[in-house]
C-alpha positions as semicolon CSV with decimal commas, in nm:
position;residue;x (nm);y (nm);z (nm)
1;X;0,000;0,000;0,000
2;X;0,124;0,347;-0,082
3;X;0,101;0,546;0,239
4;X;0,301;0,858;0,306
5;X;0,401;0,923;0,666
6;X;0,543;1,238;0,815
7;X;0,659;1,348;1,160
8;X;0,548;1,688;1,290
9;X;0,539;1,887;1,614
10;X;0,233;2,035;1,782
11;X;0,267;2,361;1,590
12;X;0,236;2,182;1,255
13;X;-0,071;1,969;1,325
14;X;-0,329;2,010;1,050
15;X;-0,690;2,095;1,135
16;X;-0,790;1,768;0,966
17;X;-0,631;1,583;1,259
18;X;-0,891;1,710;1,502
19;X;-1,171;1,598;1,270
20;X;-1,008;1,253;1,260
21;X;-0,978;1,242;1,640
22;X;-1,345;1,338;1,683
23;X;-1,441;1,039;1,468
24;X;-1,205;0,800;1,646
25;X;-1,279;0,928;2,000
26;X;-1,639;1,053;1,993
27;X;-1,678;1,030;2,371
28;X;-1,394;1,269;2,456
29;X;-1,531;1,546;2,673
30;X;-1,255;1,793;2,587
31;X;-1,101;1,937;2,275
32;X;-0,784;1,744;2,191
33;X;-0,621;2,069;2,072
34;X;-0,573;2,161;2,438
35;X;-0,426;1,821;2,524
36;X;-0,102;1,836;2,327
37;X;0,193;2,026;2,476
38;X;0,423;2,221;2,244
39;X;0,696;1,955;2,270
40;X;0,467;1,670;2,160
41;X;0,565;1,474;1,849
42;X;0,319;1,328;1,600
43;X;0,323;1,077;1,318
44;X;0,068;1,134;1,044
45;X;-0,018;0,897;0,762
46;X;-0,172;1,012;0,436
47;X;-0,315;0,821;0,145
48;X;-0,397;1,005;-0,177
49;X;-0,344;1,334;0,008
50;X;-0,598;1,256;0,280
51;X;-0,503;1,223;0,648
52;X;-0,595;0,868;0,748
53;X;-0,399;0,802;1,071
54;X;-0,233;0,970;1,368
55;X;-0,024;0,869;1,668
56;X;0,153;1,113;1,896
57;X;0,366;1,107;2,205
58;X;0,426;1,324;2,507
59;X;0,723;1,292;2,738
60;X;0,634;1,137;3,076
61;X;0,843;1,014;3,367
62;X;0,771;0,656;3,470
63;X;0,888;0,533;3,808
64;X;1,021;0,182;3,855
65;X;1,197;0,035;4,159
66;X;1,511;0,242;4,214
67;X;1,490;0,446;3,895
68;X;1,301;0,701;3,693
69;X;1,274;0,667;3,316
70;X;1,185;0,947;3,079
71;X;0,950;0,779;2,836
72;X;0,772;0,857;2,512
73;X;0,409;0,810;2,612
74;X;0,193;0,737;2,307
75;X;-0,152;0,897;2,287
76;X;-0,443;0,918;2,047
77;X;-0,366;0,645;1,799
78;X;-0,638;0,680;1,538
79;X;-0,694;0,537;1,192
80;X;-1,001;0,596;0,977
81;X;-1,113;0,397;0,798
82;X;-0,997;0,104;1,006
83;X;-0,855;-0,233;0,905
84;X;-0,657;-0,101;0,608
85;X;-0,309;-0,096;0,761
86;X;-0,312;0,274;0,847
87;X;-0,282;0,211;1,223
88;X;0,018;-0,017;1,179
89;X;0,181;0,231;0,941
90;X;0,140;0,524;1,181
91;X;0,268;0,323;1,477
92;X;0,574;0,204;1,285
93;X;0,652;0,564;1,187
94;X;0,612;0,688;1,544
95;X;0,812;0,398;1,692
96;X;1,100;0,473;1,453
97;X;1,092;0,837;1,562
98;X;1,086;0,743;1,931
99;X;1,380;0,508;1,890
100;X;1,567;0,763;1,678
101;X;1,531;1,021;1,955
102;X;1,701;0,786;2,199
103;X;1,413;0,690;2,427
104;X;1,475;0,363;2,611
105;X;1,108;0,308;2,695
106;X;0,776;0,392;2,539
107;X;0,437;0,330;2,699
108;X;0,068;0,367;2,624
109;X;-0,274;0,283;2,761
110;X;-0,517;0,089;2,544
111;X;-0,813;-0,143;2,533
112;X;-0,675;-0,304;2,216
113;X;-0,366;-0,486;2,336
114;X;-0,364;-0,741;2,051
115;X;-0,298;-0,469;1,793
116;X;0,005;-0,338;1,984
117;X;0,140;-0,684;2,070
118;X;0,179;-0,749;1,695
119;X;0,404;-0,442;1,686
120;X;0,628;-0,558;1,972
121;X;0,454;-0,397;2,271
122;X;0,407;-0,592;2,596
123;X;0,137;-0,562;2,863
124;X;0,264;-0,459;3,207
125;X;0,196;-0,739;3,457
126;X;0,310;-0,579;3,783
127;X;0,122;-0,337;4,009
128;X;0,043;0,007;3,868
129;X;-0,019;0,339;4,041
130;X;-0,001;0,712;3,997
131;X;0,161;0,978;4,211
132;X;-0,102;1,229;4,315
133;X;-0,034;1,601;4,340
134;X;-0,038;1,571;4,723
135;X;0,241;1,311;4,711
136;X;0,026;1,006;4,779
137;X;0,067;0,697;4,562
138;X;-0,272;0,577;4,435
139;X;-0,300;0,220;4,303
140;X;-0,459;0,169;3,961
141;X;-0,524;-0,207;3,973
142;X;-0,759;-0,206;3,674
143;X;-0,523;-0,015;3,445
144;X;-0,224;-0,183;3,283
145;X;-0,011;0,011;3,038
146;X;0,170;-0,147;2,749
147;X;0,540;-0,084;2,702
148;X;0,791;-0,101;2,422
149;X;1,131;-0,168;2,576
150;X;1,400;-0,005;2,363
151;X;1,688;-0,071;2,600
152;X;1,551;0,011;2,946
153;X;1,552;-0,361;3,035
154;X;1,238;-0,338;3,247
155;X;1,087;-0,624;3,442
156;X;0,718;-0,640;3,349
157;X;0,637;-0,782;3,694
158;X;0,782;-0,484;3,885
159;X;0,562;-0,205;4,015
160;X;0,533;0,098;3,786
161;X;0,405;0,447;3,861
162;X;0,333;0,761;3,662
163;X;0,248;1,114;3,764
164;X;-0,115;1,220;3,790
165;X;-0,230;1,452;3,513
166;X;-0,535;1,676;3,491
167;X;-0,643;1,581;3,136
168;X;-0,663;1,247;2,966
169;X;-0,649;0,905;3,125
170;X;-0,390;0,833;3,391
171;X;-0,248;0,544;3,187
């Protein structure tokens, strides 16, 4: 298939992206334009000049026993129409960018783990939690991120924590 992918920053996101995200995430209660920080990085896939897929990442610190890892945290993976290879193409483009920027770990939250497993991602098995603004650690037993280990050599059975954030899901 002849897809064209490109990597852009927040400032270069086309308006068509937000139309795509509204289709893919119709239950979002906030405008995704406000979600992306200026330093976010995005992969876009086009076919015949039309935007058909997006995946972006924000930088997040993940906490593992005895260490903190700056990770590329993947958000808003969307492909429309689905089941045409656009999602795989956009994830491959974003993963190459993440690896090229020297990240040792990437993570994401999803309800579609089978899709990401085919691309090399693994489901976290250990306990998960977030660090609240007041300093308390709050378990998230029903939320398991997926990770792509690019050299961090993580143990999927260890506990993992992230920082709380005011918009979007915790994981």
